[in-house]
C-alpha distance (Angstrom), angle and dihedral (degrees) to the residues before:
residue distance angle dihedral
X1 . . .
X2 3.81 . .
X3 3.77 118.1 .
X4 3.81 113.2 -105.6
X5 3.80 118.1 -120.5
X6 3.79 108.1 -129.3
X7 3.84 104.9 172.4
X8 3.75 136.3 64.7
X9 3.82 89.0 -124.8
X10 3.82 92.3 53.3
X11 3.82 92.5 48.9
X12 3.81 93.3 45.4
X13 3.83 91.0 49.6
X14 3.83 88.6 54.2
X15 3.81 98.7 45.6
X16 3.80 96.7 39.0
X17 3.83 89.0 67.7
X18 3.83 89.3 63.1
X19 3.83 97.8 49.8
X20 3.79 118.5 115.2
X21 3.81 114.3 -143.0
X22 3.80 113.0 -147.2
X23 3.81 132.1 -164.0
X24 3.84 93.3 -94.7
X25 3.81 91.0 59.5
X26 3.79 95.2 -104.9
X27 3.78 119.0 142.0
X28 3.79 101.5 -144.1
X29 3.79 122.2 -153.2
X30 3.85 107.1 -137.9
X31 3.79 96.1 -169.3
X32 3.80 136.1 78.4
X33 3.83 119.1 -21.6
X34 3.79 129.7 -169.0
X35 3.81 125.1 -122.7
X36 3.83 90.5 -84.6
X37 3.84 92.1 54.2
X38 3.81 99.6 -106.3
X39 3.81 119.2 138.2
X40 3.81 112.5 -108.2
X41 3.79 134.8 -166.3
X42 3.79 133.7 179.6
X43 3.79 114.9 -105.3
X44 3.79 105.1 161.6
X45 3.82 93.4 138.8
X46 3.86 96.5 51.6
X47 3.80 106.5 99.1
X48 3.84 94.4 179.1
X49 3.82 91.0 69.8
X50 3.84 112.8 97.9
X51 3.81 113.9 -120.9
X52 3.80 91.9 -0.1
X53 3.78 109.4 -168.1
X54 3.80 96.4 169.3
X55 3.82 98.4 -86.7
X56 3.82 128.8 69.3
X57 3.78 131.2 179.3
X58 3.79 114.8 -106.4
X59 3.81 91.8 -129.6
X60 3.81 91.0 54.5
X61 3.79 90.8 49.3
X62 3.81 89.3 50.6
X63 3.78 92.2 49.5
X64 3.80 93.7 48.2
X65 3.81 92.0 47.1
X66 3.81 94.8 48.8
X67 3.82 102.0 34.5
X68 3.78 105.7 20.1
X69 3.81 124.8 -138.7
X70 3.76 126.0 25.2
X71 3.79 121.4 -143.0
X72 3.79 111.6 -107.2
X73 3.84 94.3 -118.3
X74 3.83 93.5 46.4
X75 3.77 135.5 91.1
X76 3.82 130.5 -166.9
X77 3.80 114.7 -96.9
X78 3.83 127.1 -162.8
X79 3.81 114.2 -130.6
X80 3.82 87.2 -167.3
X81 3.83 94.5 48.3
X82 3.84 90.6 -133.1
X83 3.80 106.6 132.2
X84 3.82 95.7 -157.5
X85 3.82 92.4 50.2
X86 3.83 117.1 117.3
X87 3.80 99.9 174.6
X88 3.81 104.8 130.9
X89 3.82 89.4 -146.2
X90 3.81 87.7 62.6
X91 3.79 94.7 49.9
X92 3.78 131.3 81.3
X93 3.74 137.4 172.2
X94 3.79 120.7 -115.6
X95 3.78 145.2 138.8
X96 3.77 123.3 -88.5
X97 3.79 86.6 -106.4
X98 3.83 90.0 55.3
X99 3.81 88.3 51.2
X100 3.81 93.0 52.4
X101 3.82 91.6 47.9
X102 3.83 89.6 49.0
X103 3.80 91.1 50.9
X104 3.80 91.9 48.6
X105 3.81 91.8 47.3
X106 3.82 90.1 52.8
X107 3.82 92.6 46.8
X108 3.84 93.8 -114.2
X109 3.79 93.7 116.3
X110 3.72 124.4 40.6
X111 3.74 122.7 -176.2
X112 3.78 117.0 -129.7
X113 3.81 115.8 -105.5
X114 3.81 100.3 -135.4
X115 3.80 92.9 175.8
X116 3.78 92.0 57.1
X117 3.81 96.0 38.5
X118 3.82 100.8 41.2
X119 3.80 105.0 13.2
X120 3.80 93.7 -115.1
X121 3.80 140.7 62.5
X122 3.80 123.4 -84.5
X123 3.81 91.3 -106.1
X124 3.80 92.3 48.9
X125 3.82 92.8 49.8
X126 3.81 92.1 47.5
X127 3.81 91.2 49.6
X128 3.83 91.0 48.7
X129 3.82 89.5 53.0
X130 3.82 92.6 43.8
X131 3.81 94.5 -120.7
X132 3.82 135.8 108.6
X133 3.82 120.7 -93.1
X134 3.84 89.0 -114.5
X135 3.80 90.9 53.1
X136 3.81 89.4 49.3
X137 3.81 91.1 53.2
X138 3.81 90.7 48.6
X139 3.79 92.7 51.2
X140 3.77 92.1 48.7
X141 3.78 91.7 47.6
X142 3.77 95.3 46.9
X143 3.80 102.4 35.1
X144 3.81 106.5 10.4
X145 3.77 90.9 -129.3
X146 3.83 124.4 93.5
X147 3.81 92.1 -157.6
X148 3.79 95.4 54.1
X149 3.77 113.2 107.7
X150 3.84 115.9 178.8
X151 3.83 90.0 -161.9
X152 3.82 95.9 62.5
């Protein structure tokens, strides 16, 4: 039976051998990715990982190995915007809000202009339809139509 890896260092030593270094300096994980495109590895035996549910992203493992702890309210952000990248120089800690601002600044996330599209604010449109603003956003994201209700 194979010996179980039980530390962040042990897991990093194993996965770092598989990384592909490209000409932009990214260290690309060639293995399994989740539905969002982030590299993932199994780590069910590593007790030092916070909220360990058996899988951890490769970029988070890299960050924890190279920099240590991560603040509870922080996530790992990619400066390079390459989701499979594990290069610690391309990673930084930040809040989810920091991540959204970074995406907007880089033009990867654009807020919807409700005034221009519907002639009223998001809150006004949601109120007119009798739903919450979050529900309105979900309907638009999923079906592209604020009036669509799959339950009718």
